[in-house]
N, CA, C and O of each residue as an XYZ file, in Angstrom:
992
protein
N     122.469     79.070    130.055
C     122.186     80.342    129.250
C     120.662     80.362    129.024
O     120.063     79.350    128.661
N     120.068     81.512    129.243
C     118.704     81.781    129.184
C     118.341     82.323    127.662
O     118.843     83.373    127.262
N     117.582     81.669    126.965
C     117.185     82.057    125.636
C     115.834     82.784    125.551
O     114.825     82.276    126.040
N     115.815     83.965    124.934
C     114.553     84.703    124.852
C     113.560     83.935    124.002
O     113.895     83.179    123.090
N     112.230     84.201    124.395
C     111.172     83.684    123.611
C     110.992     84.501    122.348
O     110.836     85.717    122.455
N     111.003     83.935    121.195
C     110.842     84.620    119.912
C     109.510     85.400    119.784
O     109.353     86.311    118.971
N     108.575     84.974    120.641
C     107.251     85.587    120.647
C     106.958     86.561    121.806
O     105.835     87.001    122.049
N     108.066     86.851    122.493
C     107.890     87.874    123.538
C     107.968     89.156    123.027
O     109.010     89.576    122.525
N     106.835     89.898    123.119
C     106.759     91.183    122.378
C     107.438     92.274    123.166
O     106.818     93.045    123.899
N     108.764     92.301    122.978
C     109.541     93.326    123.608
C     110.186     94.131    122.460
O     111.173     93.699    121.863
N     109.615     95.290    122.172
C     109.970     96.025    121.038
C     111.123     97.018    121.476
O     110.913     97.885    122.325
N     112.219     96.871    120.925
C     113.304     97.917    121.231
C     113.432     98.897    120.104
O     113.113     98.530    118.973
N     113.868    100.101    120.316
C     114.016    101.160    119.340
C     112.771    101.823    119.040
O     111.919    101.943    119.921
N     112.589    102.269    117.864
C     111.479    103.060    117.456
C     110.204    102.269    117.467
O     110.199    101.104    117.071
N     109.099    102.879    117.919
C     107.731    102.300    117.974
C     106.755    103.289    117.397
O     107.040    104.468    117.184
N     105.599    102.743    117.162
C     104.471    103.647    116.621
C     104.895    104.326    115.352
O     104.743    105.544    115.265
N     105.414    103.640    114.359
C     106.035    104.181    113.226
C     104.915    104.710    112.280
O     105.123    105.682    111.554
N     103.758    104.069    112.302
C     102.753    104.553    111.376
C     102.418    106.010    111.595
O     102.401    106.775    110.631
N     102.147    106.436    112.840
C     101.828    107.809    113.184
C     102.894    108.679    112.725
O     102.650    109.674    112.042
N     104.192    108.308    113.108
C     105.309    109.247    112.711
C     105.558    109.469    111.271
O     105.907    110.548    110.791
N     105.347    108.334    110.592
C     105.655    108.440    109.138
C     104.406    109.099    108.382
O     104.577    109.784    107.373
N     103.238    108.873    108.885
C     102.067    109.527    108.309
C     102.255    111.131    108.369
O     102.018    111.852    107.399
N     102.695    111.591    109.580
C     103.000    113.032    109.723
C     104.054    113.542    108.656
O     103.922    114.590    108.025
N     105.076    112.698    108.540
C     106.128    113.137    107.509
C     105.502    113.123    106.110
O     105.742    114.048    105.334
N     104.731    112.132    105.775
C     104.141    112.031    104.419
C     103.187    113.302    104.179
O     103.244    113.969    103.147
N     102.356    113.551    105.177
C     101.321    114.655    104.934
C     102.111    115.993    104.847
O     101.776    116.848    104.027
N     103.105    116.165    105.648
C     103.773    117.358    105.664
C     104.561    117.556    104.263
O     104.520    118.625    103.653
N     105.188    116.571    103.869
C     106.033    116.597    102.705
C     105.212    116.713    101.354
O     105.701    117.221    100.346
N     104.043    116.249    101.407
C     103.169    116.306    100.144
C     102.029    117.364    100.145
O     101.205    117.418     99.232
N     102.023    118.215    101.230
C     101.009    119.252    101.367
C     101.138    120.082    100.079
O     102.231    120.477     99.673
N      99.945    120.335     99.440
C      99.907    121.236     98.336
C     100.362    120.648     97.032
O     100.228    121.302     95.998
N     100.886    119.465     97.024
C     101.427    118.833     95.775
C     100.383    118.333     94.962
O      99.470    117.683     95.471
N     100.430    118.594     93.633
C      99.447    118.226     92.667
C      99.772    116.815     91.964
O      98.915    116.201     91.330
N     101.056    116.373     92.132
C     101.570    115.150     91.606
C     102.159    114.344     92.755
O     103.119    114.803     93.372
N     101.611    113.121     93.083
C     102.112    112.298     94.052
C     102.638    110.977     93.393
O     101.979    110.345     92.568
N     103.905    110.613     93.838
C     104.496    109.460     93.302
C     104.887    108.587     94.531
O     105.485    109.095     95.479
N     104.540    107.247     94.509
C     104.754    106.446     95.585
C     105.188    105.112     95.006
O     104.824    104.769     93.881
N     105.966    104.362     95.770
C     106.367    102.916     95.464
C     105.629    101.982     96.300
O     105.191    102.370     97.383
N     105.443    100.737     95.886
C     104.776     99.774     96.614
C     105.721     98.470     96.611
O     106.171     97.995     95.568
N     105.961     97.966     97.839
C     106.603     96.653     98.012
C     105.741     95.785     98.943
O     104.890     96.310     99.661
N     105.949     94.509     98.934
C     105.124     93.687     99.655
C     105.805     92.274     99.998
O     106.799     91.888     99.383
N     105.268     91.610    100.911
C     105.683     90.182    101.242
C     107.201     90.083    101.195
O     107.780     89.406    100.345
N     107.850     90.809    102.178
C     109.245     90.806    102.313
C     109.700     89.768    103.320
O     110.888     89.729    103.640
N     108.851     88.960    103.814
C     109.120     87.872    104.725
C     110.229     87.056    104.317
O     110.201     86.547    103.197
N     111.258     86.858    105.133
C     112.423     86.081    104.953
C     113.464     86.592    103.877
O     114.619     86.171    103.815
N     112.944     87.510    103.068
C     113.735     87.932    101.919
C     114.528     89.194    102.287
O     114.268     90.269    101.747
N     115.383     89.080    103.098
C     116.124     90.284    103.742
C     117.046     90.953    102.701
O     117.072     92.171    102.529
N     117.744     90.134    102.071
C     118.708     90.661    101.068
C     117.993     91.404     99.915
O     118.392     92.495     99.508
N     116.880     90.739     99.388
C     116.112     91.345     98.286
C     115.459     92.644     98.749
O     115.380     93.609     97.989
N     114.960     92.668    100.081
C     114.328     93.832    100.559
C     115.366     94.909    100.736
O     115.050     96.067    100.461
N     116.535     94.642    101.156
C     117.670     95.685    101.233
C     117.860     96.239     99.775
O     117.947     97.445     99.544
N     117.914     95.295     98.841
C     118.165     95.800     97.470
C     116.972     96.708     96.940
O     117.149     97.691     96.220
N     115.776     96.271     97.370
C     114.657     97.119     96.925
C     114.742     98.529     97.532
O     114.503     99.517     96.837
N     115.092     98.627     98.863
C     115.287     99.865     99.524
C     116.318    100.693     98.796
O     116.075    101.876     98.558
N     117.440    100.140     98.435
C     118.463    100.796     97.823
C     118.079    101.360     96.414
O     118.424    102.476     96.025
N     117.311    100.453     95.673
C     116.820    100.843     94.283
C     115.866    102.043     94.367
O     115.938    102.984     93.577
N     114.933    101.964     95.400
C     113.979    102.972     95.563
C     114.676    104.374     95.883
O     114.398    105.406     95.272
N     115.573    104.294     96.869
C     116.355    105.494     97.243
C     117.103    106.112     96.107
O     117.214    107.332     95.982
N     117.620    105.227     95.271
C     118.478    105.763     94.125
C     117.686    106.595     93.108
O     118.236    107.450     92.414
N     116.348    106.311     93.041
C     115.581    107.049     92.081
C     115.489    108.560     92.304
O     115.580    109.339     91.355
N     115.304    108.977     93.594
C     115.183    110.335     93.934
C     113.898    110.959     93.643
O     113.820    112.183     93.747
N     112.831    110.245     93.275
C     111.597    110.906     92.855
C     110.429    110.322     93.606
O     109.295    110.681     93.291
N     110.619    109.433     94.594
C     109.504    108.811     95.289
C     109.158    109.637     96.604
O     110.023    109.985     97.409
N     107.873    109.900     96.730
C     107.401    110.651     97.909
C     107.297    109.722     99.211
O     107.590    110.153    100.327
N     106.882    108.492     98.992
C     106.795    107.638    100.232
C     106.570    106.139     99.678
O     106.385    105.917     98.481
N     106.600    105.244    100.554
C     106.571    103.831    100.168
C     105.364    103.167    100.913
O     105.177    103.413    102.105
N     104.597    102.381    100.255
C     103.581    101.494    100.855
C     104.042    100.073    100.872
O     104.524     99.558     99.863
N     103.901     99.410    102.033
C     104.209     97.973    102.212
C     103.031     97.280    102.343
O     102.239     97.604    103.228
N     102.753     96.190    101.439
C     101.477     95.475    101.451
C     101.341     94.298    102.376
O     100.501     93.419    102.185
N     102.241     94.302    103.446
C     102.122     93.326    104.498
C     102.903     92.017    104.288
O     103.563     91.815    103.269
N     102.797     91.124    105.317
C     103.730     89.960    105.415
C     105.175     90.500    105.521
O     105.989     90.240    104.635
N     105.482     91.208    106.538
C     106.847     91.547    106.809
C     107.484     90.291    107.368
O     108.684     90.108    107.162
N     106.836     89.486    108.001
C     107.324     88.311    108.701
C     106.869     87.083    108.104
O     105.989     87.106    107.244
N     107.453     85.910    108.533
C     107.103     84.521    108.028
C     106.253     83.938    109.194
O     105.231     83.292    108.964
N     106.723     84.197    110.499
C     106.205     83.470    111.646
C     105.627     84.444    112.677
O     105.252     83.976    113.751
N     105.527     85.720    112.451
C     105.032     86.697    113.390
C     105.960     86.861    114.631
O     105.508     87.223    115.718
N     107.225     86.589    114.432
C     108.101     86.701    115.564
C     108.566     88.101    115.725
O     108.774     88.810    114.740
N     108.746     88.541    117.014
C     109.171     89.820    117.207
C     110.461     90.327    116.428
O     110.531     91.395    115.819
N     111.436     89.411    116.549
C     112.688     89.741    115.866
C     112.566     89.898    114.386
O     113.282     90.714    113.806
N     111.674     89.139    113.720
C     111.416     89.354    112.304
C     110.892     90.786    112.056
O     111.310     91.427    111.092
N     109.996     91.288    112.902
C     109.436     92.638    112.698
C     110.609     93.597    112.944
O     110.691     94.580    112.207
N     111.478     93.418    113.856
C     112.619     94.373    114.135
C     113.490     94.368    112.986
O     113.891     95.443    112.540
N     113.860     93.163    112.404
C     114.841     93.101    111.332
C     114.210     93.842    110.126
O     114.885     94.615    109.446
N     112.969     93.605    109.886
C     112.362     94.327    108.706
C     112.268     95.855    108.971
O     112.468     96.649    108.052
N     111.987     96.236    110.135
C     111.922     97.689    110.493
C     113.331     98.324    110.199
O     113.438     99.401    109.612
N     114.359     97.621    110.625
C     115.681     98.122    110.536
C     116.120     98.340    109.053
O     116.834     99.272    108.684
N     115.607     97.369    108.252
C     115.852     97.517    106.832
C     115.082     98.665    106.212
O     115.668     99.474    105.493
N     113.817     98.758    106.462
C     112.905     99.688    105.930
C     113.276    101.142    106.383
O     113.068    102.127    105.675
N     113.819    101.185    107.573
C     114.216    102.550    108.150
C     115.355    103.181    107.227
O     115.612    104.384    107.254
N     115.957    102.343    106.479
C     117.108    102.866    105.521
C     116.514    103.628    104.356
O     117.221    104.309    103.612
N     115.174    103.501    104.204
C     114.539    104.285    103.096
C     114.746    105.732    103.397
O     114.670    106.143    104.555
N     115.021    106.565    102.328
C     115.217    107.913    102.503
C     113.901    108.736    102.502
O     113.936    109.960    102.628
N     112.777    108.070    102.363
C     111.375    108.661    102.438
C     110.601    107.870    103.405
O     110.971    106.728    103.675
N     109.549    108.389    103.954
C     108.657    107.706    104.919
C     107.871    106.478    104.384
O     107.590    106.463    103.186
N     107.529    105.542    105.109
C     106.824    104.390    104.616
C     105.798    103.985    105.647
O     105.984    104.269    106.830
N     104.647    103.287    105.217
C     103.775    102.632    106.128
C     103.474    101.200    105.675
O     103.601    100.895    104.489
N     103.085    100.333    106.587
C     102.925     98.935    106.325
C     101.593     98.562    106.791
O     101.199     98.933    107.896
N     100.812     97.782    105.940
C      99.587     97.177    106.525
C     100.045     95.779    106.965
O     101.110     95.289    106.588
N      99.133     95.138    107.826
C      99.467     93.894    108.428
C      99.056     92.780    107.431
O      98.011     92.841    106.783
N      99.934     91.766    107.351
C      99.679     90.668    106.572
C      99.229     89.376    107.303
O      99.299     89.320    108.531
N      98.769     88.342    106.566
C      98.322     87.258    107.306
C      99.452     86.539    108.127
O      99.205     86.053    109.231
N     100.653     86.487    107.576
C     101.813     85.909    108.441
C     102.154     86.737    109.588
O     102.687     86.223    110.572
N     101.894     87.952    109.538
C     102.184     88.927    110.612
C     101.218     88.677    111.804
O     101.456     89.174    112.905
N     100.113     87.893    111.573
C      99.144     87.744    112.613
C      99.372     86.468    113.328
O      98.583     86.141    114.215
N     100.465     85.654    112.997
C     100.649     84.398    113.651
C     101.232     84.626    115.036
O     102.077     85.501    115.224
N     100.748     83.784    116.071
C     101.175     83.893    117.448
C     100.992     85.291    118.061
O      99.859     85.759    118.174
N     102.047     85.945    118.447
C     101.945     87.269    119.068
C     102.141     88.437    118.055
O     102.359     89.588    118.436
N     102.053     88.084    116.765
C     102.393     89.043    115.699
C     101.493     90.290    115.665
O     101.952     91.410    115.440
N     100.183     90.046    115.898
C      99.295     91.240    116.004
C      99.713     92.222    117.062
O      99.747     93.419    116.776
N     100.043     91.787    118.302
C     100.547     92.622    119.325
C     101.784     93.258    118.977
O     101.946     94.440    119.279
N     102.750     92.560    118.326
C     103.947     93.110    117.963
C     103.727     94.231    116.822
O     104.288     95.323    116.919
N     102.973     93.946    115.850
C     102.667     94.900    114.842
C     102.057     96.147    115.439
O     102.485     97.242    115.073
N     101.060     96.059    116.356
C     100.427     97.271    116.925
C     101.466     98.043    117.836
O     101.375     99.267    117.920
N     102.366     97.415    118.458
C     103.333     98.133    119.240
C     104.469     98.808    118.335
O     104.987     99.886    118.630
N     104.772     98.120    117.296
C     105.807     98.663    116.371
C     105.260     99.730    115.450
O     105.843    100.798    115.260
N     104.200     99.419    114.928
C     103.583    100.305    113.796
C     102.359    101.067    114.346
O     102.375    102.298    114.316
N     101.309    100.405    114.841
C     100.155    101.154    115.353
C      98.846    100.389    114.886
O      98.870     99.166    114.740
N      97.854    101.039    114.684
C      96.489    100.407    114.409
C      96.434     99.639    113.149
O      97.162     99.911    112.194
N      95.531     98.637    113.148
C      95.369     97.729    111.948
C      94.807     98.381    110.827
O      95.124     98.051    109.684
N      93.947     99.338    111.084
C      93.416    100.180    110.024
C      93.731    101.612    110.095
O      93.530    102.173    111.173
N      94.208    102.306    109.078
C      94.677    103.643    109.321
C      94.525    104.297    107.887
O      94.424    103.622    106.863
N      94.520    105.682    107.919
C      94.462    106.498    106.669
C      95.229    107.728    106.853
O      95.541    108.142    107.970
N      95.541    108.328    105.729
C      96.310    109.555    105.594
C      96.025    110.190    104.279
O      95.462    109.591    103.363
N      96.451    111.480    104.215
C      96.213    112.273    102.938
C      97.581    112.750    102.491
O      98.350    113.346    103.245
N      97.862    112.437    101.141
C      99.007    113.033    100.543
C      98.570    113.886     99.450
O      97.906    113.388     98.542
N      98.898    115.222     99.441
C      98.324    116.067     98.571
C      96.861    116.091     98.669
O      96.332    116.399     99.737
N      96.149    115.781     97.603
C      94.664    115.755     97.730
C      94.154    114.305     97.497
O      93.043    114.077     97.016
N      94.996    113.382     97.851
C      94.647    111.960     97.803
C      94.630    111.327     99.112
O      95.562    111.403     99.913
N      93.473    110.659     99.317
C      93.294    109.939    100.685
C      93.708    108.528    100.412
O      93.293    107.883     99.450
N      94.564    108.075    101.325
C      94.994    106.616    101.392
C      94.299    105.955    102.547
O      94.414    106.351    103.706
N      93.535    104.875    102.155
C      92.875    104.158    103.165
C      93.527    102.792    103.241
O      93.584    102.090    102.231
N      94.029    102.386    104.422
C      94.930    101.225    104.517
C      94.176    100.270    105.449
O      93.782    100.652    106.551
N      93.992     99.108    105.028
C      93.017     98.169    105.738
C      93.521     96.828    106.071
O      94.301     96.259    105.307
N      93.110     96.281    107.191
C      93.363     94.910    107.591
C      92.296     93.982    106.937
O      91.119     94.029    107.294
N      92.737     93.154    105.989
C      91.750     92.276    105.332
C      91.942     90.861    105.559
O      91.378     90.024    104.854
N      92.776     90.533    106.591
C      93.169     89.101    106.838
C      92.075     88.404    107.740
O      92.376     88.021    108.870
N      90.857     88.250    107.250
C      89.744     87.718    107.965
C      90.041     86.277    108.648
O      89.743     86.052    109.821
N      90.571     85.456    107.919
C      90.816     84.120    108.354
C      91.665     84.068    109.613
O      91.419     83.226    110.477
N      92.676     84.958    109.748
C      93.521     85.007    110.911
C      92.813     85.438    112.096
O      93.299     85.209    113.204
N      91.665     86.065    111.961
C      90.902     86.469    113.086
C      89.723     85.521    113.376
O      88.862     85.861    114.188
N      89.664     84.374    112.751
C      88.564     83.361    112.912
C      87.233     84.050    112.580
O      86.208     83.597    113.088
N      87.180     85.040    111.819
C      85.995     85.678    111.449
C      85.231     86.212    112.634
O      84.038     86.497    112.532
N      85.917     86.351    113.776
C      85.329     86.814    115.093
C      85.365     88.265    115.314
O      84.686     88.761    116.214
N      86.186     89.048    114.478
C      86.193     90.437    114.557
C      85.787     90.958    113.141
O      85.699     90.258    112.133
N      85.538     92.388    113.233
C      85.212     92.997    112.014
C      86.310     93.210    111.050
O      86.902     94.287    110.993
N      86.590     92.220    110.303
C      87.765     92.162    109.273
C      87.216     91.695    107.977
O      86.898     90.515    107.835
N      87.093     92.550    107.043
C      87.486     93.917    107.020
C      86.513     94.786    107.822
O      85.333     94.456    107.942
N      86.993     95.845    108.342
C      86.119     96.644    109.207
C      85.307     97.639    108.314
O      85.798     98.711    107.962
N      84.036     97.241    107.958
C      83.263     98.100    107.135
C      82.851     99.466    107.848
O      82.704    100.513    107.217
N      82.691     99.356    109.135
C      82.412    100.648    109.845
C      83.595    101.566    109.721
O      83.373    102.774    109.635
N      84.802    101.127    109.704
C      85.894    102.063    109.455
C      85.855    102.714    108.097
O      86.202    103.886    107.951
N      85.432    101.952    107.095
C      85.336    102.482    105.712
C      84.174    103.533    105.692
O      84.305    104.631    105.151
N      83.082    103.140    106.290
C      81.929    104.139    106.378
C      82.307    105.429    106.936
O      81.995    106.495    106.406
N      83.050    105.314    108.120
C      83.488    106.546    108.715
C      84.443    107.385    107.860
O      84.344    108.611    107.895
N      85.310    106.820    107.138
C      86.118    107.440    106.183
C      85.270    108.219    105.117
O      85.514    109.386    104.809
N      84.394    107.575    104.656
C      83.399    108.130    103.578
C      82.718    109.435    104.334
O      82.734    110.548    103.810
N      82.206    109.215    105.436
C      81.423    110.319    106.186
C      82.279    111.515    106.597
O      81.810    112.653    106.626
N      83.527    111.236    106.909
C      84.368    112.351    107.484
C      85.406    112.786    106.581
O      86.234    113.573    107.038
N      85.513    112.400    105.335
C      86.589    112.821    104.424
C      86.666    114.292    104.215
O      85.644    114.926    103.953
N      87.834    114.866    104.317
C      88.000    116.255    104.270
C      87.630    116.818    102.876
O      87.824    116.172    101.846
N      87.099    118.029    102.901
C      86.602    118.543    101.625
C      87.738    118.776    100.575
O      87.450    118.878     99.382
N      88.913    118.852    100.979
C      90.078    119.090    100.127
C      90.513    117.859     99.384
O      91.293    117.937     98.435
N      89.981    116.656     99.837
C      90.366    115.437     99.197
C      89.627    115.275     97.884
O      88.413    115.474     97.848
N      90.313    114.921     96.796
C      89.669    114.782     95.557
C      89.778    113.288     95.046
O      88.976    112.875     94.207
N      90.694    112.550     95.516
C      90.932    111.169     95.028
C      91.205    110.292     96.241
O      91.585    110.776     97.307
N      91.001    108.973     96.050
C      91.350    108.002     97.044
C      91.987    106.773     96.478
O      91.747    106.420     95.324
N      92.823    106.090     97.297
C      93.524    104.832     97.026
C      93.411    103.923     98.201
O      93.484    104.365     99.348
N      93.233    102.648     97.936
C      93.056    101.697     99.081
C      94.263    100.690     99.021
O      94.644    100.167     97.974
N      94.779    100.491    100.162
C      95.941     99.470    100.282
C      95.357     98.387    101.244
O      94.653     98.686    102.209
N      95.686     97.155    100.926
C      95.245     95.975    101.793
C      96.317     94.874    101.516
O      97.173     94.996    100.640
N      96.207     93.848    102.288
C      97.097     92.675    102.041
C      96.406     91.692    101.204
O      96.853     91.423    100.089
N      95.341     91.134    101.666
C      94.480     90.096    100.999
C      93.395     90.768    100.288
O      92.684     91.577    100.884
N      93.215     90.482     99.026
C      92.143     91.056     98.178
C      90.876     90.208     98.267
O      90.925     89.039     98.648
N      89.814     90.776     97.933
C      88.518     90.082     97.841
C      88.613     88.708     97.013
O      89.286     88.655     95.984
N      87.988     87.722     97.456
C      87.938     86.411     96.828
C      89.259     85.632     97.010
O      89.411     84.576     96.396
N      90.235     86.118     97.842
C      91.304     85.305     98.247
C      90.833     84.413     99.418
O      89.764     84.600     99.998
N      91.679     83.464     99.714
C      91.340     82.468    100.869
C      91.326     83.188    102.148
O      90.665     82.759    103.094
N      92.079     84.345    102.227
C      92.130     85.082    103.545
C      90.889     85.888    103.782
O      90.511     86.111    104.932
N      90.207     86.356    102.677
C      89.206     87.382    102.825
C      87.833     86.802    103.254
O      87.525     85.648    102.954
N      87.066     87.567    103.914
C      85.680     87.218    104.359
C      84.794     87.436    103.108
O      84.219     88.509    102.926
N      84.698     86.426    102.274
C      84.166     86.672    100.906
C      82.597     86.808    100.981
O      82.005     87.230     99.988
N      81.962     86.496    102.022
C      80.512     86.828    102.077
C      80.336     88.369    102.187
O      79.222     88.878    102.066
N      81.457     89.102    102.420
C      81.436     90.479    102.503
C      82.016     91.190    101.252
O      81.984     92.415    101.142
N      82.540     90.381    100.331
C      83.306     90.985     99.154
C      82.501     92.077     98.448
O      82.981     93.197     98.275
N      81.330     91.757     98.061
C      80.449     92.781     97.308
C      80.242     94.094     98.070
O      80.404     95.204     97.563
N      79.868     93.865     99.341
C      79.596     95.041    100.198
C      80.829     95.805    100.460
O      80.809     97.036    100.456
N      81.929     95.110    100.693
C      83.228     95.813    100.838
C      83.619     96.641     99.672
O      84.021     97.799     99.787
N      83.485     95.985     98.494
C      83.914     96.736     97.222
C      82.919     97.976     97.043
O      83.363     99.061     96.669
N      81.668     97.802     97.298
C      80.723     98.841     97.007
C      80.987    100.019     97.936
O      80.791    101.174     97.558
N      81.434     99.720     99.153
C      81.831    100.844    100.040
C      83.112    101.501     99.526
O      83.216    102.727     99.559
N      84.043    100.759     99.074
C      85.177    101.376     98.468
C      84.838    102.358     97.362
O      85.400    103.449     97.264
N      83.932    101.942     96.567
C      83.616    102.798     95.403
C      82.940    104.103     95.873
O      82.809    105.047     95.094
N      82.528    104.153     97.098
C      81.968    105.430     97.590
C      83.033    106.394     98.133
O      82.737    107.539     98.477
N      84.318    105.886     98.204
C      85.339    106.853     98.668
C      85.594    107.747     97.562
O      85.588    107.310     96.411
N      85.831    109.037     97.834
C      85.736    110.081     96.853
C      86.883    109.853     95.843
O      88.060    109.789     96.196
N      86.458    109.734     94.548
C      87.388    109.656     93.503
C      88.283    108.434     93.569
O      89.491    108.525     93.349
N      87.647    107.211     93.894
C      88.535    106.100     93.999
C      89.309    105.873     92.680
O      88.739    105.844     91.589
N      90.690    105.708     92.849
C      91.538    105.528     91.657
C      91.727    104.038     91.430
O      91.499    103.570     90.314
N      92.114    103.307     92.386
C      92.489    101.838     92.354
C      92.787    101.320     93.757
O      92.963    102.060     94.725
N      92.829    100.008     93.788
C      93.268     99.257     95.109
C      94.660     98.664     94.753
O      94.993     98.423     93.592
N      95.423     98.454     95.803
C      96.618     97.752     95.732
C      96.783     96.862     96.846
O      96.368     97.172     97.963
N      97.425     95.662     96.588
C      97.475     94.668     97.656
C      98.662     93.684     97.463
O      99.321     93.737     96.425
N      98.928     92.851     98.372
C      99.957     91.830     98.265
C      99.470     90.450     98.279
O      98.497     90.079     97.622
N     100.238     89.623     99.120
C      99.785     88.254     99.513
C     100.136     87.188     98.360
O     100.764     86.180     98.683
N      99.804     87.355     97.219
C     100.051     86.444     96.105
C     101.384     86.176     95.559
O     101.629     85.202     94.846
N     102.345     87.170     95.954
C     103.758     87.137     95.542
C     104.054     87.366     94.067
O     105.208     87.268     93.650
N     103.048     87.665     93.281
C     103.253     87.916     91.893
C     102.521     89.234     91.459
O     101.544     89.616     92.104
N     102.970     89.918     90.398
C     102.310     91.024     89.903
C     101.074     90.585     89.084
O     101.181     89.822     88.124
N      99.972     91.066     89.479
C      98.668     90.724     88.706
C      97.886     92.153     88.592
O      98.048     93.065     89.404
N      97.087     92.207     87.559
C      96.138     93.299     87.426
C      94.793     92.806     87.119
O      94.600     92.182     86.075
N      93.797     93.054     87.998
C      92.528     92.461     87.870
C      91.346     93.543     88.147
O      91.446     94.440     88.984
N      90.342     93.351     87.413
C      89.076     94.101     87.670
C      88.049     93.101     88.214
O      87.222     92.590     87.459
N      88.098     92.835     89.452
C      87.323     91.756     90.088
C      85.852     91.968     90.024
O      85.104     90.994     90.116
N      85.381     93.180     89.872
C      83.939     93.415     90.068
C      83.368     94.091     88.657
O      82.240     94.583     88.605
N      84.170     94.062     87.649
C      83.814     94.568     86.284
C      83.088     95.828     86.302
O      82.030     96.003     85.698
N      83.757     96.812     87.099
C      83.157     98.126     87.129
C      84.212     99.171     86.957
O      83.975    100.331     87.294
N      85.414     98.806     86.426
C      86.366     99.764     86.108
C      87.400    100.043     87.186
O      88.381    100.752     86.960
N      87.150     99.435     88.438
C      88.095     99.593     89.461
C      89.104     98.494     89.467
O      88.758     97.319     89.594
N      90.458     98.894     89.319
C      91.441     97.891     89.136
C      92.120     97.560     90.521
O      92.357     98.454     91.333
N      92.401     96.331     90.738
C      93.182     95.862     91.822
C      94.491     95.374     91.383
O      94.593     94.386     90.655
N      95.580     96.103     91.846
C      96.921     95.818     91.392
C      97.590     94.965     92.573
O      97.596     95.375     93.734
N      98.115     93.827     92.206
C      98.832     92.984     93.132
C     100.356     93.253     92.978
O     100.907     93.231     91.878
N     101.008     93.511     94.151
C     102.428     93.710     94.158
C     103.186     92.376     94.402
O     102.753     91.597     95.251
N     104.280     92.093     93.703
C     104.993     90.945     93.929
C     105.761     91.015     95.250
O     106.024     92.077     95.815
N     106.113     89.752     95.718
C     106.988     89.765     96.912
C     108.402     90.233     96.499
O     108.807     90.137     95.341
N     109.088     90.717     97.461
C     110.440     91.283     97.154
C     111.409     90.246     96.562
O     112.349     90.581     95.841
N     111.136     88.959     96.900
C     112.069     87.961     96.184
C     111.988     87.916     94.775
O     112.881     87.361     94.135
N     110.922     88.489     94.169
C     110.738     88.508     92.653
C     111.434     89.709     92.174
O     111.445     89.983     90.974
N     112.073     90.509     93.143
C     112.958     91.662     92.637
C     112.275     92.581     91.754
O     112.755     92.919     90.671
N     111.031     93.043     92.248
C     110.344     94.107     91.445
C     109.520     94.815     92.520
O     109.233     94.253     93.577
N     109.145     96.069     92.220
C     108.227     96.880     93.084
C     107.432     97.689     92.012
O     107.800     97.780     90.840
N     106.298     98.271     92.526
C     105.423     99.005     91.760
C     105.598    100.529     91.980
O     105.957    100.923     93.090
N     105.381    101.326     91.065
C     105.394    102.804     91.202
C     104.089    103.395     90.572
O     103.700    103.069     89.450
N     103.472    104.251     91.343
C     102.223    104.931     90.921
C     102.476    106.365     90.959
O     103.027    106.892     91.926
N     102.067    107.046     89.874
C     102.108    108.543     89.845
C     100.707    108.985     89.650
O     100.080    108.709     88.627
N     100.168    109.737     90.727
C      98.839    110.310     90.598
C      98.924    111.790     90.170
O      99.721    112.542     90.730
N      98.189    112.173     89.276
C      98.210    113.607     88.710
C      96.848    114.086     88.273
O      95.874    113.334     88.318
N      96.778    115.230     87.885
C      95.421    115.710     87.646
C      94.635    114.994     86.526
O      93.406    115.043     86.497
N      95.305    114.383     85.681
C      94.574    113.604     84.582
C      94.381    112.153     84.912
O      93.903    111.400     84.063
N      94.725    111.728     86.084
C      94.573    110.269     86.451
C      95.743    109.735     87.155
O      96.205    110.277     88.159
N      96.260    108.588     86.583
C      97.504    108.092     87.222
C      98.212    107.182     86.227
O      97.656    106.663     85.260
N      99.512    107.038     86.562
C     100.366    106.093     85.764
C     100.863    104.992     86.653
O     100.995    105.120     87.871
N     101.133    103.892     85.970
C     101.492    102.676     86.814
C     102.588    102.010     86.103
O     102.548    101.887     84.879
N     103.648    101.537     86.871
C     104.750    100.825     86.185
C     105.251     99.697     87.247
O     105.117     99.794     88.467
N     105.808     98.689     86.608
C     106.476     97.670     87.380
C     107.947     97.886     87.219
O     108.401     97.954     86.076
N     108.706     97.997     88.216
C     110.166     98.258     88.184
C     110.866     97.066     88.744
O     110.635     96.620     89.868
N     111.773     96.552     87.867
C     112.668     95.436     88.325
C     114.006     96.022     88.893
O     114.475     97.079     88.471
N     114.588     95.275     89.871
C     115.755     95.799     90.410
C     116.784     94.652     90.611
O     117.895     94.895     91.081
């Protein structure tokens, strides 16, 4: 019997999901003044809990889209990515995922790019720009531009005139062991130049935390791993935004 290599990047079924789901998000939220989205993260190995999270979010009936904060996999194996995709595809609304540090193991980066798309991407929901970044510097041996400051600068320079607010999604936050911390200040300063920056949201630490790392009013919200049986919900409206932790 010939056994397949778990790191053979052979993606069956849907691919390039980020592009497809961004199109759905932008179409569904065009012209909306209130945007409500859920955040889950670090679903690696926690398949039952992730299914329960999907069911709980679907049951609400008020979520426009879902952000996943990375670490879909534990070992970067192709089958892990596919198992997670098949669970997340049960969401009744579109979703996007940033790459986590565990997703970078072995051939995981290649699998992520094939299944989802680029490591840095952005989209607009209503009048809110979502900037989604790869911040797993350690997994790239600091040999690539991670985080890619040039990408952020381009977002600042090319942001559509109709955008009034911004949100940033990443896996590893500044000052974590994954982050290129010599760039932390410059990274954050660039983020504050995104029009109407509301907050940043991230995963990696497996617990809910709320921090103001730079003492300038910009809050970094950490989403718990799905094994903790909670997710975040943000509602962005004309007067700011609301935040809640939802247990399931």
